[in-house]
C-alpha positions in Angstrom: -9.2 -6.0 2.8 -9.5 -3.8 6.2 -10.4 -5.2 9.4 -14.3 -5.0 9.5 -14.3 -5.0 13.3 -12.4 -1.5 13.2 -15.9 0.0 12.4 -17.4 -1.7 15.9 -19.3 0.9 18.2 -21.3 0.7 21.3 -24.9 0.2 20.6 -27.1 -0.3 23.6 -26.8 -2.6 27.1 -29.7 -4.8 27.8 -30.8 -6.0 31.1 -33.6 -7.9 29.5 -34.8 -9.7 26.8 -37.2 -6.8 25.7 -34.5 -4.5 25.2 -32.3 -6.7 22.7 -32.3 -5.9 19.0 -34.7 -7.4 17.0 -33.7 -10.9 16.3 -32.7 -12.0 12.8 -29.2 -10.9 12.2 -25.8 -12.2 13.2 -24.5 -12.1 16.6 -21.0 -13.7 18.1 -21.1 -13.6 22.0 -17.9 -13.3 24.3 -17.9 -14.8 27.8 -15.2 -14.7 30.3 -14.5 -15.0 33.8 -13.9 -11.6 35.6 -10.2 -10.9 35.2 -9.8 -13.3 32.4 -8.9 -10.5 29.9 -12.3 -10.4 28.0 -12.2 -6.5 27.2 -8.5 -6.4 26.2 -9.3 -9.4 23.7 -12.3 -7.5 22.5 -10.4 -4.6 21.9 -7.5 -6.4 20.1 -9.9 -8.3 17.7 -11.4 -5.0 17.1 -8.4 -2.7 16.8 -9.6 -0.4 19.0 -8.2 0.7 22.6 -11.1 1.2 24.5 -14.2 -0.3 22.8 -14.7 -2.7 25.4 -14.2 -1.1 29.4 -11.1 -2.4 30.7 -11.0 -2.0 34.5 -8.9 -2.8 37.3 -12.6 -3.5 39.0 -13.6 -7.1 38.0 -17.2 -7.6 37.3 -18.0 -4.4 35.9 -19.8 -5.7 32.9 -23.4 -6.1 34.3 -25.4 -6.4 31.1 -25.5 -7.8 27.6 -23.5 -5.0 25.6 -24.0 -4.8 21.9 -21.3 -3.5 19.6 -22.5 -2.9 16.2 -20.5 -2.5 13.3 -22.8 -2.6 10.1 -22.2 0.6 8.7 -25.5 2.6 8.3 -25.7 3.1 4.7 -25.3 -0.9 4.5 -28.6 -2.1 3.3 -28.0 -5.9 3.9 -31.2 -7.1 5.5 -29.0 -8.6 8.6 -27.6 -6.5 11.2 -24.1 -7.9 12.7 -23.3 -7.7 16.2 -20.4 -8.7 19.0 -22.2 -9.5 22.3 -20.3 -8.9 25.5 -21.9 -11.1 28.2 -21.5 -10.4 32.0 -18.6 -11.6 33.8 -18.5 -13.7 36.8 -15.8 -14.7 39.5 -14.8 -11.7 41.6 -17.6 -9.9 40.7 -19.0 -8.4 44.3 -22.7 -8.2 43.3 -25.9 -9.2 45.1 -27.1 -12.8 45.0 -30.3 -11.7 43.1 -28.7 -9.9 40.6 -26.3 -12.9 39.8 -29.7 -14.8 39.5 -31.1 -12.3 37.4 -28.0 -12.6 34.9 -28.3 -16.5 34.9 -31.8 -16.5 34.0 -31.4 -14.0 31.0 -28.1 -15.7 29.7 -30.0 -18.9 29.9 -33.2 -17.5 27.8 -30.6 -15.4 25.7 -28.9 -18.8 24.4 -31.8 -21.0 24.2 -34.2 -18.6 22.2 -31.7 -16.1 20.1 -32.0 -17.3 16.8 -29.3 -14.4 15.5 -26.4 -16.1 17.7 -24.1 -17.8 15.6 -21.2 -18.7 17.9 -19.6 -18.4 21.4 -16.0 -17.0 22.2 -15.1 -17.9 25.7 -12.1 -16.3 27.4 -10.2 -17.9 29.7 -6.6 -17.0 31.3 -4.0 -19.7 30.3 -3.1 -19.7 33.9 -6.2 -20.9 35.0 -8.5 -22.4 32.4 -11.5 -24.5 32.7 -13.2 -23.3 35.5 -16.9 -24.1 36.4 -18.2 -20.6 34.4 -16.1 -21.3 31.6 -17.5 -25.1 31.2 -21.1 -23.9 31.6 -21.2 -21.1 29.0 -19.3 -23.7 26.8 -22.2 -25.8 27.6 -25.2 -23.6 26.6 -23.4 -23.0 23.1 -22.8 -27.0 22.6 -26.3 -27.7 23.9 -27.9 -25.3 21.3 -25.4 -27.1 18.6 -23.6 -23.6 18.3 -19.8 -23.6 17.7 -17.5 -22.3 20.5 -14.2 -21.0 20.5 -11.8 -20.8 23.7 -9.2 -18.0 23.8 -6.6 -19.0 26.4 -5.6 -15.3 27.0 -2.5 -13.3 28.6 -0.2 -15.9 26.9 2.3 -13.4 27.4 2.7 -14.5 30.7 4.1 -18.0 29.8 7.1 -19.1 27.7 6.0 -21.1 24.4 6.4 -24.3 26.0 4.2 -23.8 28.6 1.6 -22.4 26.3 1.8 -25.2 23.9 1.5 -27.5 27.1 -1.6 -25.8 28.2 -3.2 -25.7 25.2 -2.9 -29.2 24.3 -4.3 -30.3 27.8 -7.1 -27.9 27.5 -7.7 -29.1 23.9 -8.0 -32.9 25.2 -10.4 -31.8 28.1 -12.6 -30.0 25.4 -12.6 -32.8 23.2 -13.5 -35.4 25.8 -16.4 -33.2 27.2 -17.8 -31.7 24.1 -16.3 -33.6 21.0 -15.5 -31.4 18.2 -17.7 -28.4 19.2 -14.9 -26.2 20.7 -11.9 -25.1 19.0 -9.1 -23.4 21.4 -6.0 -21.3 20.7 -3.5 -19.3 22.4 -3.9 -15.6 22.8 -2.5 -12.4 24.1 -4.2 -9.1 23.4 -0.9 -7.4 25.0 1.2 -9.0 22.2 -1.0 -9.5 19.9 -0.2 -13.4 19.5 -3.4 -15.1 18.0 -5.1 -12.0 17.0 -5.6 -12.6 13.3 -6.6 -16.1 14.2 -9.3 -15.0 16.5 -10.7 -12.6 14.3 -11.1 -15.0 11.6 -12.9 -17.4 13.5 -15.4 -14.9 14.6 -15.7 -13.2 10.9 -16.5 -16.5 9.4 -19.2 -17.0 12.0 -20.8 -13.6 10.9 -20.0 -14.3 7.2 -18.0 -11.4 6.9 -15.2 -11.2 4.4 -11.6 -10.4 6.2 -8.0 -10.0 4.7 
């Protein structure tokens, strides 16, 4: 069976709630600090080289970016999307714009019925920063499942990868119980891509090989 995410195409960018697609389908959101490898992870899951922008200038995602991968001829009642959330960290943007993002994302998480899960991308060498925990908290408080990708795993040896994953898993469990799953991931070497793709497909109720 083909990878359904290969059909993903840019649909729209939303700067406020009024610009979002109609609420009622299925969405999985992707969050990550600037430089954590979020665009690379999205591209790897979708098996596309440049679906999400990869930039050497961190923090370029300044809106909620929706990717649509439901074929236009498909008459299923529920549309299905991947949503790229704004990244923080090194983003050099005005404080008022960061405040706007914060309020927008807060409302998105608390009111968006279509949201079925959250993927949080963390650099395996620098996991569990304040932003990561904040985004995971949004999902857990809403009762949504969350999945952490420890990206750039190719930068570490296998032993270090496993050691970090187990440490992060313990911390997640102590904070969030069983609501958050964790895996090692590399968009460069494709390590863990199939596992991550299966998690997202399950939340979206998509068949996948």
